[in-house]
N, CA, C and O atoms as a DFTB+ gen file, in Angstrom:
724 C
 N C O
     1  1      -1.661      37.862     -23.338
     2  2      -0.645      38.650     -24.003
     3  2       0.659      37.852     -23.992
     4  3       0.879      37.023     -23.109
     5  1       1.497      38.102     -24.952
     6  2       2.776      37.422     -25.083
     7  2       3.888      38.463     -25.077
     8  3       3.765      39.522     -25.694
     9  1       4.979      38.150     -24.370
    10  2       6.150      39.030     -24.349
    11  2       7.329      38.300     -24.982
    12  3       7.286      37.084     -25.169
    13  1       8.374      39.039     -25.308
    14  2       9.616      38.438     -25.776
    15  2      10.349      37.825     -24.591
    16  3      10.355      38.398     -23.502
    17  1      10.960      36.676     -24.795
    18  2      11.681      36.035     -23.704
    19  2      12.909      36.847     -23.315
    20  3      13.497      37.547     -24.140
    21  1      13.283      36.740     -22.053
    22  2      14.452      37.428     -21.516
    23  2      15.355      36.393     -20.863
    24  3      14.875      35.505     -20.159
    25  1      16.660      36.502     -21.093
    26  2      17.632      35.608     -20.488
    27  2      18.327      36.342     -19.354
    28  3      18.768      37.481     -19.514
    29  1      18.422      35.677     -18.201
    30  2      19.045      36.246     -17.020
    31  2      20.207      35.359     -16.591
    32  3      20.145      34.137     -16.722
    33  1      21.259      35.974     -16.081
    34  2      22.381      35.261     -15.465
    35  2      22.597      35.866     -14.086
    36  3      23.027      37.012     -13.961
    37  1      22.291      35.078     -13.042
    38  2      22.397      35.568     -11.671
    39  2      23.095      34.502     -10.835
    40  3      22.663      33.350     -10.801
    41  1      24.165      34.888     -10.168
    42  2      24.899      33.985      -9.267
    43  2      25.237      32.659      -9.937
    44  3      25.110      31.598      -9.328
    45  1      25.669      32.726     -11.194
    46  2      26.062      31.519     -11.918
    47  2      24.913      30.698     -12.478
    48  3      25.142      29.631     -13.047
    49  1      23.691      31.167     -12.330
    50  2      22.528      30.452     -12.853
    51  2      21.952      31.207     -14.037
    52  3      21.676      32.402     -13.940
    53  1      21.770      30.517     -15.149
    54  2      21.109      31.125     -16.298
    55  2      19.667      30.616     -16.352
    56  3      19.417      29.413     -16.272
    57  1      18.736      31.539     -16.487
    58  2      17.335      31.166     -16.626
    59  2      16.665      32.086     -17.628
    60  3      17.150      33.174     -17.936
    61  1      15.540      31.614     -18.121
    62  2      14.769      32.350     -19.119
    63  2      13.399      32.656     -18.529
    64  3      12.767      31.796     -17.917
    65  1      12.955      33.872     -18.718
    66  2      11.577      34.240     -18.413
    67  2      10.896      34.507     -19.748
    68  3      11.361      35.297     -20.569
    69  1       9.771      33.812     -19.932
    70  2       9.049      33.898     -21.208
    71  2       7.556      33.732     -20.951
    72  3       7.134      33.367     -19.854
    73  1       6.782      34.002     -21.965
    74  2       5.343      33.757     -21.881
    75  2       5.094      32.257     -21.841
    76  3       5.797      31.475     -22.482
    77  1       4.083      31.872     -21.077
    78  2       3.695      30.468     -21.018
    79  2       3.104      30.044     -22.352
    80  3       2.525      30.851     -23.079
    81  1       3.260      28.771     -22.657
    82  2       2.712      28.173     -23.864
    83  2       1.856      26.985     -23.439
    84  3       2.101      26.393     -22.388
    85  1       0.862      26.632     -24.236
    86  2      -0.005      25.514     -23.858
    87  2       0.788      24.215     -23.682
    88  3       0.353      23.322     -22.955
    89  1       1.931      24.103     -24.332
    90  2       2.767      22.909     -24.162
    91  2       3.371      22.825     -22.758
    92  3       3.902      21.781     -22.381
    93  1       3.299      23.903     -21.985
    94  2       3.807      23.926     -20.606
    95  2       2.794      23.385     -19.605
    96  3       3.131      23.195     -18.437
    97  1       1.573      23.135     -20.032
    98  2       0.477      22.840     -19.114
    99  2       0.742      21.629     -18.217
   100  3       0.493      21.696     -17.013
   101  1       1.231      20.551     -18.763
   102  2       1.489      19.343     -17.971
   103  2       2.501      19.633     -16.867
   104  3       2.285      19.286     -15.706
   105  1       3.596      20.265     -17.238
   106  2       4.656      20.576     -16.272
   107  2       4.153      21.552     -15.201
   108  3       4.483      21.410     -14.023
   109  1       3.360      22.532     -15.611
   110  2       2.831      23.508     -14.654
   111  2       1.887      22.856     -13.646
   112  3       1.885      23.222     -12.470
   113  1       1.099      21.910     -14.093
   114  2       0.183      21.221     -13.189
   115  2       0.951      20.523     -12.068
   116  3       0.553      20.597     -10.905
   117  1       2.035      19.855     -12.406
   118  2       2.846      19.165     -11.399
   119  2       3.625      20.154     -10.533
   120  3       3.736      19.972      -9.321
   121  1       4.160      21.194     -11.159
   122  2       4.942      22.181     -10.417
   123  2       4.093      22.887      -9.366
   124  3       4.564      23.134      -8.256
   125  1       2.869      23.206      -9.698
   126  2       1.996      23.917      -8.757
   127  2       1.784      23.111      -7.478
   128  3       1.798      23.673      -6.383
   129  1       1.588      21.801      -7.607
   130  2       1.431      20.945      -6.428
   131  2       2.724      20.949      -5.611
   132  3       2.685      21.029      -4.384
   133  1       3.873      20.861      -6.296
   134  2       5.161      20.883      -5.610
   135  2       5.341      22.183      -4.827
   136  3       5.735      22.165      -3.661
   137  1       5.052      23.304      -5.475
   138  2       5.275      24.606      -4.854
   139  2       4.379      24.812      -3.640
   140  3       4.798      25.417      -2.653
   141  1       3.158      24.316      -3.706
   142  2       2.251      24.449      -2.569
   143  2       2.800      23.745      -1.335
   144  3       2.498      24.136      -0.208
   145  1       3.605      22.709      -1.545
   146  2       4.174      21.975      -0.426
   147  2       5.493      22.527       0.076
   148  3       6.012      22.057       1.089
   149  1       6.047      23.518      -0.612
   150  2       7.361      24.042      -0.242
   151  2       7.322      25.283       0.640
   152  3       8.330      25.644       1.248
   153  1       6.177      25.930       0.714
   154  2       6.105      27.181       1.459
   155  2       4.695      27.420       1.969
   156  3       3.722      26.915       1.410
   157  1       4.601      28.188       3.025
   158  2       3.294      28.596       3.512
   159  2       2.955      30.012       3.055
   160  3       1.962      30.590       3.495
   161  1       3.786      30.570       2.168
   162  2       3.532      31.907       1.641
   163  2       2.389      31.926       0.635
   164  3       1.856      32.991       0.323
   165  1       2.010      30.761       0.128
   166  2       0.915      30.683      -0.840
   167  2      -0.395      30.403      -0.108
   168  3      -0.392      30.103       1.086
   169  1      -1.501      30.501      -0.820
   170  2      -2.822      30.345      -0.199
   171  2      -3.222      28.902       0.054
   172  3      -4.102      28.636       0.872
   173  1      -2.587      27.973      -0.636
   174  2      -3.074      26.591      -0.641
   175  2      -2.178      25.642       0.144
   176  3      -0.970      25.845       0.264
   177  1      -2.809      24.602       0.673
   178  2      -2.082      23.448       1.201
   179  2      -1.764      22.551       0.002
   180  3      -2.424      22.664      -1.031
   181  1      -0.766      21.660       0.115
   182  2      -0.458      20.766      -1.000
   183  2      -1.702      19.995      -1.458
   184  3      -2.406      19.394      -0.646
   185  1      -1.960      20.022      -2.767
   186  2      -3.079      19.286      -3.343
   187  2      -4.393      20.038      -3.364
   188  3      -5.324      19.622      -4.054
   189  1      -4.496      21.127      -2.633
   190  2      -5.744      21.912      -2.636
   191  2      -5.830      22.707      -3.933
   192  3      -4.817      23.142      -4.480
   193  1      -7.034      22.886      -4.405
   194  2      -7.238      23.692      -5.607
   195  2      -6.468      23.148      -6.796
   196  3      -5.943      23.910      -7.608
   197  1      -6.402      21.826      -6.895
   198  2      -5.627      21.183      -7.957
   199  2      -6.084      21.658      -9.336
   200  3      -7.280      21.739      -9.619
   201  1      -5.114      21.966     -10.177
   202  2      -5.377      22.375     -11.550
   203  2      -4.696      21.367     -12.466
   204  3      -3.470      21.253     -12.472
   205  1      -5.494      20.636     -13.238
   206  2      -4.919      19.620     -14.114
   207  2      -4.405      20.251     -15.405
   208  3      -4.540      21.454     -15.626
   209  1      -3.816      19.412     -16.248
   210  2      -3.216      19.878     -17.491
   211  2      -4.218      20.608     -18.373
   212  3      -3.890      21.647     -18.946
   213  1      -5.428      20.084     -18.491
   214  2      -6.416      20.730     -19.371
   215  2      -6.811      22.105     -18.834
   216  3      -7.042      23.030     -19.614
   217  1      -6.890      22.247     -17.511
   218  2      -7.205      23.552     -16.925
   219  2      -6.098      24.550     -17.276
   220  3      -6.375      25.674     -17.694
   221  1      -4.836      24.126     -17.099
   222  2      -3.722      25.024     -17.425
   223  2      -3.719      25.383     -18.908
   224  3      -3.432      26.527     -19.260
   225  1      -4.031      24.437     -19.776
   226  2      -4.073      24.738     -21.212
   227  2      -5.087      25.837     -21.500
   228  3      -4.798      26.783     -22.233
   229  1      -6.271      25.707     -20.921
   230  2      -7.321      26.712     -21.129
   231  2      -6.897      28.066     -20.550
   232  3      -7.127      29.104     -21.170
   233  1      -6.285      28.055     -19.378
   234  2      -5.843      29.290     -18.736
   235  2      -4.771      29.987     -19.575
   236  3      -4.835      31.196     -19.797
   237  1      -3.801      29.225     -20.030
   238  2      -2.725      29.791     -20.856
   239  2      -3.296      30.343     -22.160
   240  3      -2.918      31.434     -22.589
   241  1      -4.193      29.606     -22.785
   242  2      -4.807      30.068     -24.038
   243  2      -5.564      31.372     -23.813
   244  3      -5.439      32.315     -24.594
   245  1      -6.352      31.417     -22.739
   246  2      -7.111      32.635     -22.430
   247  2      -6.171      33.810     -22.163
   248  3      -6.390      34.912     -22.665
   249  1      -5.118      33.568     -21.367
   250  2      -4.187      34.644     -21.041
   251  2      -3.424      35.117     -22.269
   252  3      -3.141      36.308     -22.399
   253  1      -3.090      34.209     -23.161
   254  2      -2.364      34.558     -24.383
   255  2      -3.225      35.439     -25.286
   256  3      -2.720      36.369     -25.914
   257  1      -4.503      35.150     -25.350
   258  2      -5.416      35.899     -26.218
   259  2      -5.888      37.211     -25.608
   260  3      -6.348      38.094     -26.331
   261  1      -5.782      37.352     -24.295
   262  2      -6.288      38.539     -23.608
   263  2      -5.241      39.649     -23.559
   264  3      -4.058      39.397     -23.330
   265  1      -5.692      40.866     -23.776
   266  2      -4.811      42.026     -23.627
   267  2      -4.665      42.417     -22.159
   268  3      -3.824      43.252     -21.825
   269  1      -5.470      41.829     -21.285
   270  2      -5.480      42.193     -19.877
   271  2      -4.790      41.176     -18.974
   272  3      -4.705      41.383     -17.764
   273  1      -4.296      40.083     -19.546
   274  2      -3.664      39.030     -18.753
   275  2      -2.271      38.727     -19.278
   276  3      -1.981      38.903     -20.461
   277  1      -1.412      38.266     -18.368
   278  2      -0.055      37.877     -18.733
   279  2       0.331      36.674     -17.888
   280  3       0.221      36.721     -16.663
   281  1       0.777      35.606     -18.519
   282  2       1.197      34.378     -17.843
   283  2       2.648      34.128     -18.235
   284  3       2.948      33.871     -19.401
   285  1       3.549      34.203     -17.255
   286  2       4.974      34.010     -17.503
   287  2       5.482      32.758     -16.799
   288  3       4.953      32.358     -15.761
   289  1       6.511      32.146     -17.372
   290  2       7.214      31.043     -16.725
   291  2       8.697      31.354     -16.708
   292  3       9.201      32.096     -17.552
   293  1       9.395      30.773     -15.729
   294  2      10.856      30.828     -15.671
   295  2      11.351      29.406     -15.860
   296  3      10.829      28.470     -15.253
   297  1      12.366      29.249     -16.711
   298  2      12.903      27.909     -16.937
   299  2      14.420      27.904     -16.786
   300  3      15.115      28.854     -17.146
   301  1      14.902      26.789     -16.236
   302  2      16.327      26.527     -16.088
   303  2      16.578      25.197     -16.791
   304  3      15.967      24.187     -16.440
   305  1      17.467      25.189     -17.775
   306  2      17.744      23.963     -18.544
   307  2      16.449      23.335     -19.058
   308  3      16.258      22.123     -18.958
   309  1      15.569      24.158     -19.604
   310  2      14.280      23.735     -20.178
   311  2      13.324      23.118     -19.165
   312  3      12.382      22.429     -19.557
   313  1      13.543      23.346     -17.882
   314  2      12.623      22.886     -16.837
   315  2      11.994      24.114     -16.180
   316  3      12.703      25.025     -15.752
   317  1      10.672      24.137     -16.102
   318  2       9.982      25.275     -15.498
   319  2      10.174      25.233     -13.984
   320  3       9.910      24.219     -13.337
   321  1      10.639      26.357     -13.432
   322  2      10.934      26.430     -11.996
   323  2      10.071      27.466     -11.277
   324  3      10.184      27.629     -10.062
   325  1       9.220      28.156     -12.007
   326  2       8.344      29.148     -11.397
   327  2       7.431      29.761     -12.444
   328  3       7.644      29.621     -13.648
   329  1       6.411      30.442     -11.948
   330  2       5.513      31.134     -12.864
   331  2       4.868      32.313     -12.168
   332  3       4.804      32.377     -10.940
   333  1       4.389      33.250     -12.981
   334  2       3.664      34.408     -12.449
   335  2       2.519      34.720     -13.403
   336  3       2.537      34.367     -14.582
   337  1       1.531      35.392     -12.844
   338  2       0.394      35.820     -13.662
   339  2      -0.011      37.226     -13.283
   340  3       0.077      37.635     -12.125
   341  1      -0.452      37.947     -14.281
   342  2      -1.175      39.191     -14.079
   343  2      -2.554      38.940     -14.658
   344  3      -2.697      38.517     -15.806
   345  1      -3.563      39.205     -13.850
   346  2      -4.933      38.990     -14.316
   347  2      -5.709      40.282     -14.214
   348  3      -5.827      40.880     -13.145
   349  1      -6.234      40.695     -15.345
   350  2      -7.033      41.903     -15.400
   351  2      -8.510      41.598     -15.316
   352  3      -8.917      40.481     -14.998
   353  1      -9.305      42.612     -15.607
   354  2     -10.742      42.498     -15.481
   355  2     -11.391      43.210     -16.658
   356  3     -10.917      44.264     -17.082
   357  1     -12.455      42.654     -17.180
   358  2     -13.170      43.247     -18.313
   359  2     -14.141      44.344     -17.884
   360  3     -14.556      45.153     -18.713
   361  1     -14.506      44.385     -16.612
   362  2     -15.439      45.399     -16.141
   363  2     -14.808      46.785     -16.272
   364  3     -13.659      46.987     -15.880
   365  1     -15.557      47.735     -16.822
   366  2     -15.016      49.065     -17.096
   367  2     -14.437      49.738     -15.853
   368  3     -13.403      50.401     -15.931
   369  1     -15.094      49.571     -14.713
   370  2     -14.633      50.231     -13.493
   371  2     -13.353      49.619     -12.928
   372  3     -12.688      50.229     -12.090
   373  1     -13.008      48.415     -13.384
   374  2     -11.813      47.729     -12.888
   375  2     -10.785      47.462     -13.985
   376  3      -9.738      46.867     -13.730
   377  1     -11.088      47.904     -15.205
   378  2     -10.248      47.574     -16.361
   379  2      -8.874      48.241     -16.328
   380  3      -8.012      47.894     -17.136
   381  1      -8.655      49.166     -15.437
   382  2      -7.381      49.882     -15.360
   383  2      -6.333      49.152     -14.523
   384  3      -5.202      49.623     -14.409
   385  1      -6.699      47.995     -13.930
   386  2      -5.749      47.347     -13.023
   387  2      -5.629      45.853     -13.273
   388  3      -6.503      45.224     -13.869
   389  1      -4.510      45.306     -12.794
   390  2      -4.240      43.869     -12.853
   391  2      -3.746      43.411     -11.486
   392  3      -3.159      44.177     -10.721
   393  1      -4.004      42.142     -11.208
   394  2      -3.499      41.543      -9.969
   395  2      -2.330      40.636     -10.312
   396  3      -2.423      39.807     -11.217
   397  1      -1.223      40.797      -9.582
   398  2       0.006      40.051      -9.803
   399  2       0.132      38.946      -8.770
   400  3      -0.146      39.151      -7.589
   401  1       0.550      37.778      -9.220
   402  2       0.839      36.664      -8.325
   403  2       2.050      35.911      -8.841
   404  3       2.298      35.880     -10.046
   405  1       2.808      35.304      -7.934
   406  2       4.050      34.646      -8.322
   407  2       4.328      33.458      -7.412
   408  3       3.972      33.474      -6.233
   409  1       4.966      32.428      -7.962
   410  2       5.478      31.328      -7.139
   411  2       6.704      30.727      -7.830
   412  3       6.742      30.584      -9.053
   413  1       7.693      30.384      -7.023
   414  2       8.985      29.906      -7.516
   415  2       9.415      28.719      -6.663
   416  3       9.241      28.729      -5.445
   417  1       9.973      27.703      -7.300
   418  2      10.485      26.542      -6.572
   419  2      11.531      26.994      -5.557
   420  3      12.401      27.806      -5.870
   421  1      11.439      26.468      -4.353
   422  2      12.307      26.886      -3.244
   423  2      13.786      26.768      -3.600
   424  3      14.593      27.598      -3.183
   425  1      14.138      25.759      -4.355
   426  2      15.532      25.541      -4.772
   427  2      16.088      26.750      -5.527
   428  3      17.301      26.957      -5.564
   429  1      15.207      27.542      -6.126
   430  2      15.633      28.677      -6.953
   431  2      15.361      30.033      -6.320
   432  3      15.459      31.057      -6.996
   433  1      15.021      30.059      -5.040
   434  2      14.891      31.328      -4.344
   435  2      16.270      31.975      -4.255
   436  3      17.277      31.283      -4.104
   437  1      16.313      33.295      -4.350
   438  2      17.564      34.025      -4.194
   439  2      18.318      34.273      -5.489
   440  3      19.420      34.821      -5.463
   441  1      17.752      33.885      -6.611
   442  2      18.399      34.105      -7.903
   443  2      17.758      35.234      -8.703
   444  3      18.072      35.415      -9.879
   445  1      16.880      35.979      -8.085
   446  2      16.267      37.123      -8.755
   447  2      15.144      36.766      -9.716
   448  3      14.740      37.600     -10.527
   449  1      14.634      35.541      -9.639
   450  2      13.556      35.150     -10.549
   451  2      12.289      35.953     -10.256
   452  3      11.613      36.414     -11.177
   453  1      11.972      36.116      -8.979
   454  2      10.808      36.931      -8.619
   455  2      10.958      38.362      -9.102
   456  3      10.004      38.972      -9.586
   457  1      12.161      38.887      -8.965
   458  2      12.447      40.244      -9.445
   459  2      12.259      40.318     -10.958
   460  3      11.695      41.286     -11.469
   461  1      12.727      39.304     -11.671
   462  2      12.562      39.268     -13.126
   463  2      11.100      39.214     -13.532
   464  3      10.673      39.922     -14.444
   465  1      10.329      38.362     -12.846
   466  2       8.893      38.303     -13.116
   467  2       8.255      39.674     -12.895
   468  3       7.453      40.138     -13.706
   469  1       8.621      40.306     -11.795
   470  2       8.039      41.607     -11.460
   471  2       8.425      42.661     -12.495
   472  3       7.572      43.430     -12.939
   473  1       9.697      42.704     -12.880
   474  2      10.144      43.666     -13.893
   475  2       9.377      43.487     -15.201
   476  3       8.869      44.454     -15.768
   477  1       9.298      42.255     -15.669
   478  2       8.612      41.989     -16.936
   479  2       7.120      42.313     -16.840
   480  3       6.526      42.832     -17.786
   481  1       6.531      42.007     -15.702
   482  2       5.098      42.275     -15.516
   483  2       4.811      43.770     -15.472
   484  3       3.820      44.233     -16.036
   485  1       5.672      44.520     -14.807
   486  2       5.494      45.976     -14.750
   487  2       5.658      46.586     -16.145
   488  3       4.861      47.434     -16.545
   489  1       6.682      46.160     -16.883
   490  2       6.868      46.662     -18.252
   491  2       5.646      46.365     -19.110
   492  3       5.163      47.230     -19.840
   493  1       5.149      45.128     -19.015
   494  2       3.958      44.759     -19.777
   495  2       2.760      45.610     -19.363
   496  3       2.049      46.141     -20.216
   497  1       2.535      45.740     -18.041
   498  2       1.370      46.486     -17.551
   499  2       1.407      47.930     -18.047
   500  3       0.387      48.481     -18.463
   501  1       2.585      48.529     -17.999
   502  2       2.697      49.910     -18.471
   503  2       2.466      49.995     -19.979
   504  3       1.815      50.928     -20.449
   505  1       2.988      49.035     -20.742
   506  2       2.779      49.069     -22.202
   507  2       1.322      48.775     -22.560
   508  3       0.847      49.184     -23.620
   509  1       0.621      48.072     -21.686
   510  2      -0.799      47.764     -21.913
   511  2      -1.710      48.831     -21.306
   512  3      -2.926      48.650     -21.234
   513  1      -1.118      49.940     -20.872
   514  2      -1.844      51.072     -20.289
   515  2      -2.608      50.717     -19.015
   516  3      -3.638      51.320     -18.712
   517  1      -2.102      49.742     -18.278
   518  2      -2.676      49.430     -16.968
   519  2      -2.145      50.467     -15.985
   520  3      -0.944      50.731     -15.939
   521  1      -3.024      51.039     -15.218
   522  2      -2.632      52.102     -14.298
   523  2      -2.264      51.572     -12.914
   524  3      -1.551      52.237     -12.162
   525  1      -2.752      50.372     -12.577
   526  2      -2.524      49.882     -11.225
   527  2      -2.244      48.381     -11.243
   528  3      -2.883      47.615     -11.963
   529  1      -1.265      47.989     -10.424
   530  2      -1.000      46.580     -10.152
   531  2      -1.262      46.357      -8.673
   532  3      -0.878      47.176      -7.837
   533  1      -1.913      45.251      -8.353
   534  2      -2.173      44.910      -6.959
   535  2      -1.622      43.515      -6.673
   536  3      -1.393      42.726      -7.590
   537  1      -1.417      43.227      -5.409
   538  2      -0.974      41.902      -4.989
   539  2      -1.267      41.732      -3.514
   540  3      -1.482      42.701      -2.786
   541  1      -1.272      40.478      -3.090
   542  2      -1.422      40.128      -1.677
   543  2      -0.195      39.342      -1.262
   544  3       0.297      38.512      -2.026
   545  1       0.309      39.592      -0.053
   546  2       1.498      38.906       0.427
   547  2       1.347      38.638       1.925
   548  3       0.846      39.485       2.665
   549  1       1.776      37.471       2.361
   550  2       1.717      37.108       3.771
   551  2       2.629      38.027       4.565
   552  3       3.747      38.311       4.136
   553  1       2.170      38.495       5.713
   554  2       2.919      39.466       6.516
   555  2       4.324      38.994       6.877
   556  3       5.216      39.823       7.061
   557  1       4.541      37.697       6.981
   558  2       5.850      37.167       7.366
   559  2       6.830      37.096       6.204
   560  3       8.009      36.816       6.422
   561  1       6.382      37.340       4.982
   562  2       7.234      37.257       3.800
   563  2       7.920      38.610       3.568
   564  3       7.636      39.318       2.603
   565  1       8.827      38.937       4.484
   566  2       9.483      40.255       4.479
   567  2      10.308      40.496       3.215
   568  3      10.336      41.612       2.696
   569  1      10.990      39.437       2.709
   570  2      11.796      39.620       1.496
   571  2      10.927      40.049       0.323
   572  3      11.313      40.921      -0.456
   573  1       9.756      39.439       0.197
   574  2       8.855      39.813      -0.898
   575  2       8.335      41.234      -0.704
   576  3       8.289      42.015      -1.654
   577  1       7.947      41.566       0.514
   578  2       7.436      42.917       0.782
   579  2       8.503      43.951       0.452
   580  3       8.197      44.974      -0.161
   581  1       9.755      43.704       0.847
   582  2      10.853      44.634       0.536
   583  2      11.032      44.773      -0.975
   584  3      11.227      45.882      -1.473
   585  1      10.967      43.655      -1.712
   586  2      11.104      43.705      -3.163
   587  2       9.988      44.532      -3.783
   588  3      10.237      45.390      -4.630
   589  1       8.764      44.270      -3.357
   590  2       7.637      45.010      -3.917
   591  2       7.774      46.506      -3.641
   592  3       7.488      47.327      -4.514
   593  1       8.204      46.859      -2.448
   594  2       8.382      48.280      -2.123
   595  2       9.459      48.919      -2.995
   596  3       9.321      50.076      -3.390
   597  1      10.536      48.178      -3.304
   598  2      11.588      48.704      -4.185
   599  2      11.049      49.015      -5.579
   600  3      11.587      49.871      -6.281
   601  1       9.992      48.321      -5.974
   602  2       9.396      48.539      -7.293
   603  2       8.187      49.473      -7.235
   604  3       7.400      49.535      -8.180
   605  1       8.043      50.194      -6.130
   606  2       7.017      51.226      -6.053
   607  2       5.676      50.795      -5.493
   608  3       4.725      51.577      -5.511
   609  1       5.573      49.568      -4.994
   610  2       4.321      49.134      -4.369
   611  2       4.231      49.723      -2.970
   612  3       5.236      49.859      -2.273
   613  1       3.023      50.067      -2.572
   614  2       2.754      50.601      -1.245
   615  2       1.732      49.716      -0.549
   616  3       0.887      49.089      -1.188
   617  1       1.828      49.682       0.762
   618  2       0.827      48.950       1.538
   619  2      -0.472      49.739       1.471
   620  3      -0.509      50.922       1.812
   621  1      -1.533      49.079       1.032
   622  2      -2.837      49.723       0.953
   623  2      -3.750      49.279       2.089
   624  3      -4.747      49.931       2.397
   625  1      -3.392      48.175       2.693
   626  2      -4.208      47.683       3.795
   627  2      -3.697      46.362       4.311
   628  3      -2.789      45.759       3.740
   629  1      -4.289      45.925       5.394
   630  2      -3.926      44.652       6.009
   631  2      -5.213      43.897       6.320
   632  3      -6.131      44.436       6.937
   633  1      -5.263      42.646       5.884
   634  2      -6.375      41.767       6.216
   635  2      -5.953      40.995       7.459
   636  3      -5.195      40.029       7.372
   637  1      -6.440      41.420       8.597
   638  2      -5.991      40.864       9.871
   639  2      -6.473      39.436      10.069
   640  3      -7.603      39.083       9.734
   641  1      -5.569      38.620      10.631
   642  2      -5.872      37.212      10.930
   643  2      -6.521      36.527       9.729
   644  3      -7.521      35.822       9.868
   645  1      -5.950      36.740       8.573
   646  2      -6.530      36.297       7.306
   647  2      -6.287      34.818       7.001
   648  3      -7.101      34.180       6.334
   649  1      -5.167      34.270       7.489
   650  2      -4.821      32.877       7.194
   651  2      -4.367      32.173       8.469
   652  3      -3.742      32.772       9.344
   653  1      -4.691      30.913       8.546
   654  2      -4.189      30.086       9.643
   655  2      -3.178      29.120       9.031
   656  3      -3.488      28.403       8.080
   657  1      -1.963      29.111       9.590
   658  2      -0.896      28.286       9.040
   659  2      -0.725      27.005       9.855
   660  3      -1.476      26.751      10.796
   661  1       0.264      26.211       9.482
   662  2       0.436      24.886      10.087
   663  2       0.725      24.938      11.584
   664  3       0.522      23.947      12.285
   665  1       1.199      26.088      12.085
   666  2       1.457      26.207      13.528
   667  2       0.186      26.513      14.317
   668  3       0.223      26.653      15.539
   669  1      -0.954      26.617      13.599
   670  2      -2.227      26.889      14.248
   671  2      -2.464      28.358      14.550
   672  3      -3.513      28.714      15.085
   673  1      -1.511      29.217      14.217
   674  2      -1.640      30.649      14.482
   675  2      -2.207      31.359      13.258
   676  3      -2.092      30.884      12.128
   677  1      -2.823      32.510      13.517
   678  2      -3.392      33.335      12.457
   679  2      -2.383      34.394      12.022
   680  3      -1.659      34.962      12.840
   681  1      -2.354      34.643      10.725
   682  2      -1.442      35.629      10.154
   683  2      -2.221      36.564       9.238
   684  3      -3.257      36.208       8.676
   685  1      -1.690      37.760       9.111
   686  2      -2.342      38.774       8.291
   687  2      -1.804      38.763       6.865
   688  3      -0.668      38.360       6.612
   689  1      -2.636      39.211       5.956
   690  2      -2.265      39.385       4.558
   691  2      -2.100      40.875       4.305
   692  3      -2.963      41.677       4.663
   693  1      -0.979      41.238       3.684
   694  2      -0.709      42.632       3.334
   695  2      -1.174      42.849       1.893
   696  3      -0.761      42.132       0.983
   697  1      -2.031      43.837       1.702
   698  2      -2.526      44.204       0.382
   699  2      -1.676      45.366      -0.114
   700  3      -1.577      46.403       0.543
   701  1      -1.058      45.180      -1.291
   702  2      -0.169      46.213      -1.814
   703  2      -0.611      46.621      -3.215
   704  3      -1.215      45.837      -3.947
   705  1      -0.298      47.858      -3.567
   706  2      -0.634      48.357      -4.891
   707  2       0.425      49.296      -5.413
   708  3       1.154      49.927      -4.648
   709  1       0.499      49.378      -6.721
   710  2       1.423      50.281      -7.414
   711  2       0.613      51.007      -8.471
   712  3       0.055      50.388      -9.377
   713  1       0.552      52.325      -8.348
   714  2      -0.245      53.133      -9.273
   715  2       0.657      53.938     -10.168
   716  3       1.578      54.602      -9.694
   717  1       0.400      53.886     -11.465
   718  2       1.168      54.632     -12.454
   719  2       0.238      55.571     -13.165
   720  3      -0.678      55.133     -13.861
   721  1       0.458      56.880     -13.000
   722  2      -0.427      57.859     -13.639
   723  2      -0.114      58.015     -15.102
   724  3      -0.764      58.799     -15.792
């Protein structure tokens, strides 16, 4: 699915949130590796689960053509600094929901980009008649959990000792959902 781009001005930074285009694939492939190395809030270590340009092109094309998927990017001065996806399911029993995921370059944390992605994704999900959005978040990512709760997400469960981080300790994953009747 494709949305209209939105321009944001936060703390002196102007950025655009728009639907991804296949021309973004090369930049997204490199950005994903960078982002994996900037935080332990994501599932991957740097270089794991590498997605090359052709993979991103296919993913963007599929998401653009699907009524159940949404792929957004945020750009500053025509440089992509983050992306989010909502991925739905074709199975009838699961067709009412989408899973939301987001990642943003550390340099741009605190400018409301995650909030913008979430706002646009919720608007899209509601216009696409999706009844539920789900997401997973590391228990230590309190800022993200607080943001999700402000947008109506509730904790649905906890996957205990779900991930082992660089300190060798195990951390839980918080499963959250937002249901719209």
